[in-house]
C-alpha positions as CSV (number, residue, x, y, z in Angstrom):
1,M,26.3,10.6,-36.8
2,K,23.0,12.8,-35.2
3,W,24.8,14.8,-32.1
4,K,22.1,15.8,-30.8
5,N,21.1,11.6,-29.6
6,E,25.3,11.6,-28.8
7,W,25.1,14.5,-26.5
8,K,22.5,13.7,-24.4
9,V,24.9,10.7,-23.8
10,L,27.7,12.7,-22.9
11,L,25.7,14.7,-20.5
12,A,24.9,11.4,-18.8
13,M,28.4,10.2,-18.5
14,V,29.7,13.8,-17.4
15,A,27.0,13.8,-14.8
16,V,28.0,9.9,-13.7
17,F,31.3,11.1,-13.5
18,L,31.2,14.4,-11.3
19,F,28.7,12.0,-9.0
20,S,31.6,9.7,-8.6
21,F,34.7,11.9,-8.6
22,F,33.1,13.9,-5.8
23,L,31.6,11.4,-4.1
24,P,31.4,11.5,-0.1
25,V,32.6,8.6,1.1
26,D,34.9,9.5,3.8
27,S,32.2,11.3,5.4
28,A,30.4,9.7,8.3
29,R,26.5,10.7,7.1
30,F,27.4,9.5,4.1
31,Q,28.5,6.2,5.2
32,N,25.8,5.7,7.7
33,A,23.1,6.7,5.4
34,I,24.2,3.8,3.1
35,I,24.0,1.4,6.2
36,E,21.0,2.7,6.7
37,S,18.9,2.2,3.2
38,F,20.0,-1.0,4.3
39,H,18.9,-1.7,7.1
40,M,15.6,-0.2,5.7
41,L,16.0,-2.5,3.0
42,K,16.3,-5.5,5.6
43,E,13.6,-4.5,7.6
44,Y,11.0,-4.2,5.2
45,A,11.9,-7.6,3.5
46,Q,11.6,-9.3,7.0
47,L,8.6,-7.5,8.3
48,H,6.3,-6.5,5.5
49,V,7.3,-8.5,2.3
50,I,6.0,-11.6,2.9
51,L,2.9,-10.7,6.2
52,C,1.9,-7.8,3.9
53,L,2.8,-7.7,-0.1
54,L,2.5,-11.4,-0.8
55,P,-1.2,-11.8,0.3
56,A,-1.6,-8.6,-1.3
57,L,-0.2,-10.1,-4.6
58,F,-3.0,-13.4,-4.7
59,I,-5.3,-11.1,-3.7
60,A,-4.5,-8.5,-7.1
61,G,-3.8,-11.8,-8.9
62,A,-7.3,-13.0,-8.1
63,I,-9.1,-9.7,-8.9
64,S,-7.7,-9.9,-12.2
65,V,-8.8,-13.5,-12.9
66,F,-11.7,-13.9,-10.5
67,I,-13.8,-10.9,-11.0
68,S,-15.3,-10.5,-14.5
69,Q,-14.3,-6.8,-16.0
70,A,-17.8,-6.3,-15.5
71,A,-17.8,-6.3,-12.3
72,V,-15.9,-3.5,-11.9
73,I,-17.1,-2.0,-14.5
74,K,-20.4,-1.7,-13.1
75,Y,-19.6,-0.3,-9.4
76,L,-16.3,1.4,-10.3
77,G,-15.8,1.9,-14.2
78,A,-16.4,5.4,-15.8
79,K,-20.2,5.0,-16.0
80,A,-20.7,3.6,-12.5
81,N,-23.1,5.4,-10.4
82,K,-21.0,7.8,-8.9
83,V,-22.6,7.7,-5.9
84,T,-22.2,3.8,-5.5
85,A,-18.6,4.1,-7.0
86,Y,-16.6,6.6,-4.5
87,A,-18.7,5.7,-1.9
88,V,-17.6,2.0,-2.5
89,A,-13.5,3.0,-3.6
90,S,-13.8,5.3,-0.3
91,V,-14.3,2.7,2.7
92,S,-13.1,0.3,1.3
93,G,-9.6,0.8,3.2
94,A,-11.3,0.7,6.7
95,I,-11.3,-2.9,6.5
96,L,-7.5,-2.8,4.9
97,A,-4.8,-2.9,7.6
98,V,-2.4,-1.9,4.3
99,C,0.4,0.5,3.6
100,S,1.5,2.6,0.7
101,C,2.9,-0.4,-1.0
102,T,0.8,-3.1,0.1
103,I,-1.7,-1.2,-1.4
104,L,-0.2,-0.9,-4.9
105,P,-0.8,-4.7,-6.5
106,L,-4.5,-4.3,-5.2
107,F,-5.2,-0.9,-7.1
108,S,-3.3,-2.3,-10.5
109,G,-5.6,-4.9,-10.2
110,I,-9.1,-3.3,-10.3
111,Y,-7.8,-0.3,-12.6
112,K,-6.5,-2.8,-15.1
113,R,-9.8,-4.4,-15.3
114,G,-11.5,-1.7,-16.5
115,A,-12.4,1.0,-12.9
116,G,-12.6,4.2,-13.7
117,L,-9.4,6.6,-12.5
118,G,-11.4,8.5,-9.9
119,P,-12.8,5.4,-7.8
120,A,-10.0,4.0,-8.8
121,T,-7.9,6.6,-6.9
122,A,-9.6,7.3,-4.3
123,F,-9.2,3.3,-3.5
124,L,-5.7,4.1,-4.1
125,Y,-5.6,6.8,-1.6
126,S,-8.3,5.2,1.1
127,G,-6.6,1.4,1.3
128,P,-3.3,3.3,3.6
129,A,-5.3,6.2,4.8
130,I,-8.5,5.0,6.5
131,N,-8.0,1.3,7.9
132,V,-9.2,1.3,10.9
133,L,-6.2,-0.4,13.3
134,A,-4.2,3.1,12.6
135,I,-7.1,5.4,13.0
136,I,-7.7,3.5,16.2
137,L,-4.1,3.8,17.2
138,T,-3.5,7.0,16.2
139,A,-6.6,8.4,18.7
140,R,-5.3,6.2,21.4
141,V,-1.5,7.2,20.9
142,L,-1.7,11.1,19.7
143,G,-5.1,11.7,21.5
144,M,-9.0,11.8,19.7
145,E,-8.9,15.0,18.1
146,I,-6.1,13.8,15.8
147,G,-7.5,10.5,15.6
148,I,-10.9,11.8,14.3
149,A,-9.4,14.4,12.3
150,R,-7.5,12.0,10.6
151,A,-10.8,9.7,10.0
152,V,-12.8,12.6,8.5
153,G,-9.9,13.8,6.6
154,A,-8.8,10.2,4.8
155,I,-12.2,9.8,3.7
156,V,-13.2,13.5,2.0
157,F,-9.5,13.3,0.9
158,S,-10.2,10.1,-1.1
159,I,-13.4,11.3,-3.3
160,V,-12.2,14.4,-3.7
161,I,-8.9,13.2,-5.4
162,G,-11.0,11.2,-7.0
163,L,-13.2,13.7,-8.2
164,I,-9.9,15.8,-9.4
165,M,-8.4,13.2,-11.3
166,A,-11.8,12.1,-13.0
167,F,-12.2,16.1,-13.7
168,I,-8.6,16.7,-15.1
169,F,-8.6,13.3,-17.3
170,R,-12.0,13.5,-18.2
171,K,-11.6,12.9,-22.1
172,E,-9.6,10.3,-21.5
173,E,-12.6,8.9,-19.0
174,Q,-14.9,9.7,-21.6
175,E,-13.3,7.9,-24.1
176,K,-12.6,4.7,-21.6
177,A,-16.4,4.5,-20.8
178,K,-18.0,4.8,-24.6
179,Q,-15.0,1.3,-24.8
180,Q,-16.8,-0.1,-22.2
181,L,-20.3,0.9,-23.5
182,L,-19.3,-1.4,-26.8
183,M,-17.8,-4.7,-24.8
184,P,-20.0,-7.8,-25.2
185,E,-21.3,-9.0,-21.5
186,P,-19.8,-11.8,-20.2
187,E,-21.3,-15.1,-19.1
188,V,-21.5,-15.2,-15.4
189,T,-19.5,-18.1,-14.2
190,R,-19.9,-18.1,-10.9
191,P,-22.8,-16.6,-8.3
192,L,-21.4,-13.4,-6.1
193,W,-22.0,-15.4,-3.1
194,Q,-19.1,-17.6,-4.1
195,E,-16.7,-14.5,-5.0
196,I,-17.5,-12.7,-1.9
197,I,-16.5,-15.9,0.5
198,H,-13.1,-16.4,-1.8
199,F,-12.1,-12.8,-1.4
200,G,-13.0,-12.0,2.0
201,I,-10.9,-15.3,3.4
202,M,-8.1,-13.3,1.7
203,V,-8.6,-9.7,3.0
204,L,-9.3,-11.5,6.4
205,I,-6.1,-13.3,6.4
206,L,-4.2,-10.2,5.2
207,I,-5.6,-8.2,7.9
208,F,-4.9,-10.5,11.0
209,V,-1.3,-11.7,10.0
210,N,-0.6,-8.2,10.0
211,W,-2.5,-7.5,13.3
212,S,-0.2,-5.2,16.0
213,K,0.5,-5.8,19.4
214,P,-1.2,-3.0,21.4
215,A,1.0,-1.4,23.7
216,I,-1.4,-2.8,27.0
217,D,-1.4,-6.6,27.0
218,A,-5.7,-6.1,28.0
219,G,-8.9,-6.3,26.3
220,L,-10.2,-6.6,22.7
221,W,-7.0,-5.7,20.7
222,A,-5.1,-7.6,22.5
223,A,-6.6,-10.5,23.0
224,I,-7.1,-11.1,19.4
225,Y,-3.4,-10.2,18.7
226,N,-2.7,-13.2,21.0
227,A,-5.1,-15.5,18.9
228,K,-4.5,-13.9,15.8
229,W,-2.2,-16.9,14.4
230,I,-4.9,-19.5,15.7
231,I,-7.4,-16.8,13.8
232,T,-5.7,-17.3,11.0
233,A,-5.1,-21.1,10.3
234,L,-8.7,-21.3,10.7
235,L,-8.9,-18.9,7.6
236,A,-6.5,-20.7,5.6
237,V,-8.8,-24.4,6.5
238,S,-11.2,-22.2,5.1
239,F,-9.6,-21.0,2.2
240,G,-8.6,-24.6,1.2
241,I,-12.4,-26.0,1.9
242,V,-13.0,-23.1,-0.8
243,L,-10.4,-24.1,-3.5
244,N,-11.5,-27.5,-3.6
245,K,-15.2,-26.5,-4.0
246,I,-15.5,-24.0,-5.6
247,F,-12.2,-23.7,-7.6
248,K,-12.0,-27.7,-8.1
249,M,-8.2,-27.5,-7.5
250,K,-7.7,-31.3,-6.3
251,L,-8.1,-32.5,-3.0
252,W,-4.3,-33.9,-2.6
253,K,-2.5,-30.8,-3.6
254,I,-4.8,-29.4,-0.6
255,L,-3.9,-32.4,1.6
256,V,0.0,-31.8,0.8
257,T,0.2,-28.2,1.4
258,T,-1.8,-28.6,4.9
259,V,0.6,-31.3,5.8
260,A,3.8,-29.8,4.8
261,V,2.5,-26.8,7.0
262,I,2.0,-29.0,10.1
263,L,5.0,-29.9,9.8
264,V,7.2,-27.0,9.2
265,H,5.0,-25.5,12.2
266,I,5.9,-28.7,14.7
267,V,10.1,-28.8,13.6
268,F,10.1,-25.1,13.4
269,K,8.8,-24.9,17.4
270,G,5.4,-23.1,16.1
271,N,7.9,-20.1,14.0
272,N,4.6,-18.8,12.7
273,M,6.3,-17.0,10.0
274,I,8.1,-19.4,8.2
275,T,5.1,-21.8,8.7
276,F,2.8,-18.8,6.7
277,V,6.1,-18.8,4.1
278,T,5.7,-22.6,3.4
279,G,1.7,-22.1,3.0
280,I,2.8,-19.4,0.2
281,I,5.1,-22.0,-1.4
282,G,2.2,-24.8,-1.5
283,L,-0.1,-22.0,-2.5
284,S,2.6,-20.8,-5.3
285,Y,3.4,-23.8,-6.7
286,F,0.0,-25.8,-6.9
287,T,-1.7,-23.2,-8.5
288,S,1.7,-22.7,-11.1
289,T,1.1,-26.2,-12.1
290,S,-2.9,-26.4,-12.3
291,E,-4.7,-25.6,-15.4
292,G,-7.4,-23.0,-16.1
293,E,-7.8,-20.2,-13.7
294,M,-6.0,-21.9,-11.3
295,G,-2.6,-21.2,-13.3
296,E,-4.3,-18.1,-14.7
297,W,-4.4,-16.7,-10.7
298,F,-0.7,-17.9,-10.5
299,S,0.6,-15.9,-13.6
300,S,-1.1,-12.6,-12.9
301,T,-0.1,-12.6,-9.0
302,W,3.5,-13.5,-10.4
303,G,3.2,-10.8,-13.1
304,F,1.9,-8.1,-10.8
305,A,5.3,-8.8,-8.5
306,K,7.8,-8.6,-11.3
307,Q,6.1,-5.2,-12.4
308,I,6.0,-4.2,-8.3
309,L,9.2,-5.5,-6.4
310,P,12.1,-4.6,-8.4
311,L,10.7,-0.8,-8.0
312,L,9.6,-1.3,-4.2
313,F,12.8,-2.1,-3.5
314,L,14.7,0.1,-5.2
315,G,12.5,2.9,-3.0
316,V,12.7,1.7,-0.4
317,L,17.0,1.9,-0.8
318,V,16.5,5.6,-1.5
319,A,14.1,6.7,1.0
320,G,16.3,4.9,3.6
321,S,19.4,6.4,2.5
322,L,17.6,10.2,2.2
323,L,15.9,10.1,5.6
324,G,17.2,7.3,7.6
325,R,14.6,4.6,9.9
326,P,13.1,6.2,12.7
327,G,15.7,7.1,15.3
328,H,18.5,6.9,12.9
329,E,20.4,9.3,10.5
330,G,20.1,9.8,7.2
331,L,21.6,12.1,5.1
332,I,18.5,14.6,6.2
333,P,19.5,15.6,9.3
334,S,16.5,14.5,11.7
335,E,17.2,18.0,13.7
336,W,15.7,19.8,10.2
337,I,13.0,18.4,10.0
338,V,12.1,18.6,13.1
339,K,13.0,22.7,13.4
340,L,10.8,23.2,9.9
341,V,7.8,21.6,10.9
342,G,7.1,23.4,14.3
343,G,4.4,25.9,14.7
344,N,1.3,25.9,12.2
345,S,2.6,28.0,9.2
346,I,1.4,26.7,6.0
347,W,5.6,26.0,5.2
348,A,5.4,23.8,8.3
349,N,2.1,22.1,6.8
350,L,3.8,21.9,3.7
351,F,7.0,20.8,4.6
352,A,5.2,18.4,6.8
353,S,3.0,16.7,3.5
354,V,6.0,16.5,1.0
355,S,8.3,15.2,3.8
356,G,5.7,12.5,4.3
357,A,4.7,11.9,1.3
358,F,8.5,10.6,0.1
359,M,9.2,8.7,2.9
360,Y,8.1,5.1,3.4
361,F,5.4,4.0,6.3
362,A,5.4,0.4,6.8
363,T,1.6,0.0,8.4
364,L,1.1,1.5,11.3
365,T,4.4,3.0,11.7
366,E,3.5,6.4,11.4
367,V,2.4,7.0,14.4
368,P,5.7,6.6,16.7
369,I,7.0,8.2,14.2
370,L,4.5,11.4,15.2
371,Q,4.9,10.3,18.6
372,G,8.6,11.3,18.5
373,L,8.4,13.9,16.5
374,I,5.8,16.1,18.2
375,G,7.4,15.2,21.7
376,N,10.6,17.4,20.1
377,G,7.8,20.5,19.3
378,M,6.2,19.0,15.8
379,G,2.5,21.0,15.6
380,K,-0.8,19.6,15.7
381,G,-1.2,21.2,12.2
382,P,1.9,20.0,10.7
383,A,1.4,16.5,12.2
384,L,-2.1,15.6,10.7
385,A,-0.6,17.0,7.0
386,L,1.9,14.5,7.7
387,L,-0.7,12.2,8.6
388,L,-3.1,12.7,5.3
389,A,0.2,12.5,2.8
390,G,2.6,10.3,4.4
391,P,0.6,6.8,4.7
392,A,-0.9,7.0,1.4
393,L,2.4,8.2,-0.2
394,S,6.0,6.8,-0.7
395,L,8.8,7.9,-2.6
396,P,8.1,3.4,-3.7
397,N,4.8,3.7,-4.2
398,M,4.7,6.6,-6.8
399,L,8.1,4.7,-8.9
400,V,5.0,2.1,-9.1
401,I,1.8,4.4,-9.5
402,R,3.6,5.5,-12.8
403,S,4.3,2.5,-14.4
404,V,0.3,1.8,-13.8
405,M,-0.8,5.1,-15.1
406,G,2.3,7.4,-16.2
407,T,3.9,10.6,-15.5
408,K,1.3,12.8,-15.5
409,K,-1.9,11.6,-13.2
410,T,1.4,10.4,-10.6
411,L,2.3,13.6,-11.2
412,V,-1.6,15.3,-10.1
413,F,-2.1,12.6,-7.8
414,V,0.9,13.1,-5.5
415,S,0.7,17.0,-6.3
416,T,-3.4,16.7,-5.2
417,V,-2.9,14.9,-1.8
418,I,0.1,17.4,-0.6
419,V,-2.2,20.4,-1.7
420,M,-4.7,19.2,0.3
421,A,-3.2,18.2,3.1
422,T,-0.9,21.1,3.3
423,I,-4.2,23.1,3.3
424,S,-5.9,20.5,6.2
425,G,-2.8,20.6,8.7
426,F,-3.1,24.3,8.5
427,I,-6.6,24.5,9.0
428,F,-6.7,21.9,11.9
429,G,-3.7,23.9,13.6
430,L,-5.6,27.0,13.8
431,Y,-8.2,25.4,15.4
432,S,-6.7,22.5,18.3
433,V,-6.5,23.1,21.6
């Protein structure tokens, strides 16, 4: 018998026993933390999965099937023009109103298609960090100064982080580049403009279904919010036409889904969430039962869902139990966080960066959370540090990143984000009014 392996089993059993023996089940804080973890999971499922993750998963699946590996390699690959690659990756987030979890299937899609580590991680950071809605809301609620600092810092961050990752793992990237040079040039199955229309519609649907309600019901933002489901419906019709004309999906399948969506909308008295789910179900069923590219699209989407969703739900449960929801207590008292991020010391900025990195922020929720923290004495430097680290990272996000690119790369990526956010927050705090 190999006692070395048995000792590991014994230690694991002892650890589980001690954890169980001293489990503070009678503690009010512990009981509340458990409740908070399930509250957060419920909110995540209700507010985030359907409108954010499901469309993102279909986009990721489409990337894997419809975007040629040659195209990814040309613009984002290890041998691609660096200026073009990082420019594309760093500004991609400007049009995606996504959080640190919704970006994961998109990142996984381009990384597995051959994107270089540098541009891929630049995209991974930029997606949740630079979206236009978040920047505008930050400037409106927290002030123009911190809004501009967030926008500039996030763009610079994405490029610098990508360059650092590419430099540290340059040997692996060089090997990837050699392999890509040996790959034969694939045939072009359809013109680029058709792919642009296809992905453009899906991205617009993702943006508009997640368009947030403004604080004041006036102006362009409010007008778009009030019309977002009408816009989404028009985009869905356009999407059906594209699937039929470009991807040759049978017309009767699209018509059946359309009729089902209309009937559900009438029966449930205009419940847009149920209507949207019906459309997703129709798309899922008819792509899963199709041959060729349509069937491959669903298979790829389902593969991403199996890889990502279980880890996300586990991470949300853990994050909810430790930190709770905004305005609610987890195992870690909120007043501890407020006390630790006052002023502008290196420690305050570091703590804000680390706390933000492990917390989960649904899209745009970081703004009201910070508004409350600043009102309780949080310094502007730590506030920016949290803004630069928080939306781009979370515990669920880290678990999935590790499954995609490994432990070592994940540790370097997370550490780089935290260090840069800390330094940026400290400098901003020194010169902010």
